[in-house]
N, C-alpha and C positions, 0 to 999 in steps of 0.2 A: 632250772632249765632255761636255755636261751630264749628270749622273746624275739620274734620276727627273724628267726635264723634262716629257715628255708634253704638248707644246703642239700636236701636229699631228693627233691622233686623238680622236674623241668617244667618251665612255664610254656603254655600254649595260648592260643588266641582267646581273648575274652572281650568284654564290652569296652567301649570307649569310656574312659574314666574322667573326661573333662567335666567340670562341675557346672552342669546345665540341666534345667528341667524343661520338658521331659528328657530322660536320658538319651544321649546321642546314640543313634543306631547305625551310623556310618561304619563301614567295614574298617577294622583297625589295621594299622600298618606296623612295620617293624621299626619302632622308635628306639633311639639310642639313649641309654641312661648315662653314658659318658660321652661327652662332646666328640663328635666324629671329626669335624673339620680342623679342630685345633689339638685336642688332647690325644685322640687316637692317631692322628696324623703324625704327632711328634714321637709316638712309640712304634708305629708300624714300620716293618722292613719287608720289602718285596710284597707289600699288600697284606701282610699278616701280623698278628699279635699273638701272644701266648696267654691262655687262661687255664685255670684249674677246673676240671670237670669231674663229676662224680657219677658212678653207675653201680648198679647192684649186680653181683655175680653169685654163683653157687645157689641157684634156685631162689634168687632174690633176697637172701639172708645176709650177705656180706657186702658192705659198701666199700668201693674202691675209688681212690682219687688219683687222677692222672693229669699232668700238664699236656695241653693240646694246642697245636697251631690252629688259629681261627682266622678266617678272612676278616680284614678290617671292617668291611661293610656288614658283616654278620655278628661282630663282637658286641656284647653288652646290649643286645636288642631285646625288647619285650613288646608283645602285641597288645598293649593296653591303651593306646590312643589312636584315633584316626589321623590321617596325614594333615588335614586342615587344622585340627585342634593341637596337634603336636607343634606345628609351625607357629600357631598363635601364642601358645604358652611360652615357647622357649626361644623365640626370635631375639629377645633382649640379651641372651647369653650365647646364642649360636651365631648371631650376625654382628655382634659388637665385641670389641676387645674387652676381656674380663678385667673389671675393676673391683678389687677386693674391699673397697670402701663403699661400694654401691649396695645398699640394702636390698633393692629389688633383685639384683643379680645373685647375691648370696642366698636370698630366699628361694629363688628358682633352682639353684643347685640342690638345696635340700628337698624342695618339692618334688623334683624329678626322682630322687632316691625314694621318697615316700610312695609316689605313684607306682614305681616299679614293684615295690613290695605289696602295695594294695592290689596289684594285678597278680603277682606271683603266688601269694598265699592262698586265696580262695580258688584260683585256677588250679594250683597244685593239689589242693584238697580234693577237688572234683575229679581230677585225673586218677589219683590214688584210690578214691572210693569206687570209681568205675572199674578199675583194674581188679580190685579185690572182689567186687560183686561178680564180675565176669568169671573169675577163677572159681568162685563158689558155685556159680551156675553150672560150670563145666566139671565140677568135682575135682579140681586140680590141687588146691592147697591142703596140706595136712595140718593138724592142730598146731604143731610147733611153728610152721611157716606162717600160719595165719596170725599167731600171737606176735611174731616178730613184725609182721607187716602192719599190725594195728597201732604200733607205737608212733611211727611217723604220721599216720592219719590223725591220731588223737592230738598230737602236738600241733599239727597244722590247724585242726579245728579250733583248738584253744586260742590260736593267734588271729583267727578271722575277725572276731569282735574288736579286739584292741587295735588292729591295723585299720579297721573301718572307722573307729573313733578318731584316730590320728589323722586319717585322710580328711574327715569332715572338718577338723580344726584347721588344717592347712587350706582346704577349699574356702572356708569362710575368710581366712586371712587374704587369700588371693583375690576373691571377689570384691572384698572391701578395700583392697590395696593397703591392708594393714600389715605391711611387711615387717614392722617392728615387733609383731607378735612372736616372731621366731628370732632368737638371739644367736650370736655366732662368736666363736673363739677361733683364732688362727695361730697355728704354730708353723715353724719352718724347719726343714732339714738343712744340713750344710750343703754347699754347692755340689751338684752332681749332675751327670747327664740324665736325660729323660729315662726313667726306669720303670715307674709304677703309676697306675691310676686306679682309683677306687671310687665306687658310688654305692653306698650301703645305708641301711636303716635298721638299727637293732637296739635291744634293751641292754642297759648296763646295770639295772637293779630293779627293785620293787619297793613301792611305798608300803611301809610297815602298817599304816593305818587302814588303807583301803585296798591294799594288795594290787594296785595298778602297776603295770610295767612302766619303767622310766626310760624311754628311748631317746637315742640321738641319731642324727644323720652324720655320716662321715664321708667326706669327699677329699681325696688325695690326688694331686695332679702336678705335672711339671709346670713351673711358672717362673720366668725371669732367672733361669739358671739354678733354681732350687726346686724343692717340692713343697707346695702349700698343703697344709693339713688343716682342713676346715671342719670344725664341729658345729652342728646346728641343733637347736633344741627349743622346746617351748618351756614356759614357766615351771610346770611341775617337775621337769627334769633338771632344772637349773642348778640346784646345790650339788647334786651328784656329778653332773656333767662338768661343772667348774672344778670340782675336786680332781676329776680325771685329767682335765686339761692342765691344771697346775702341776699334777704329778708328771705329766709328759714334759712340761716346760722346764722342770727341774733337771731333766736329762740334757745332755749336750753331745755334739759330735756323733761318733758312730753308735754310741749307746742310744741316741734318739732314733737312729735308723733301725736298730734292733727292737726298740720299744714299739715303734709304729708297726713293724713287721709282725710282732707277736699279737698286737691288737687286731690287725687285719686277718691274720691266719686263724685267730680264735673266733672272730665275729662276722667275717665277710665272705660270702660265697661269690662275690661279684667283683673281681679285680683283674687287671690286665698288666702283663709284663712285656718289655721289649724283647724280641726273640733272641738277639745276640747276647743279651744279659742272661737270659735263661740258659742258653747254650753254654755259658761259661760256668754254670753251677756244676760242681762235681756230683757224682751219684749219691754220696753220703749226705751232702747238703740238701739235694732235692728230696731224698727219702725222708730226712728229718722234717722237712716242711710238710710233706704229704702226711706223715704220721701225726704231726702236731695238729694239722687241720682236722683230720678224722678223730683224733683223740680228744679234741675239745668240742666235738659236735653237740653234745648235750650237757656240757659243763655249766655249772651254776654261774650266774652273773657275779662279777667281782668288783663292781664300782670303780673306785680310783685304782684298784689293783689290776685292772684289765690289761695294763701294759707290762705287768710282771709275768715271768714264766709260770705257767700253771704247775703247781706242785706235783711231782711224781711223773711228769711226762718227759722231761729233759734232764740229762745228767751232766754235771761238770762243764767242761769247755764246749760241749755240744750246743749250749745255748747261743754261742756266738754265730753258729751256722743258721740260726733262724733269722735270716736277713734277706729280704726281698729286693734290696737295692744294690747288692754287690756280691761277687763270688768270694767265698771264704776258703782259703787254702786249708788242706788237711793238716 
């Protein structure tokens, strides 16, 4: 099962997650997990970007994924920080040019991905639990529907503890300015117009001795005429994370675009596309990407093979259409 996936529930307002005691009680704002002024600005057209959204249909039993136009100011937001603490945390990356050799800036990119998941998972768990409880009180769900609904709740509950532990580790590093506690590997795409941005935190495997999830933060964004692909991880995840990065770096050209696209579609619910790029996708390409996204929803973690096509989901030349960077002709 994917760790920290959270594809199926929408986030709502929660407490401010800034690492301070006692806990901050200021009302939270809509903080961006992907930089608004630079990254979203480079992707937005007529004030909008495109995101993949999920919703449940057929009495809540069937999950559907759809690409939607989203206002730039509403895209990639999460209500997990108050405005003063959001500004305090991320001024070094929101108000300064991004330097990919700056340890503090790289740490903050990953920290933002972690905080978004630290908000989304427990908040989503509470939402689904309340919905299920309300339906039970009203006598609405039948046994089959209740069994289906229990799956996402159980998976989210299982992720609450691990994401809390990861947040605690990042909090300590931030408060002590120990930015080196999180390591980073950077890969690049070939030159391309701004197409894709990602901010996500997910597991790529499990420690065989203690069964702990091994997560990485992934940030993808346009930078200097290419797309930077930034993996960030703590020491426990290092061997598996480096294997994954080295596997990606062995790809080149358009195969790297496809490899990154498969990685994102399998593991990330939080990515943004340029609208004109999305509009250029044919129906078949769009459908394949939506099907792959849903088909990998609860797929096991694959470590270094996360960039490979998941067996049984894509046939033949269709694998070339799993490309979030460019339209692929039929």
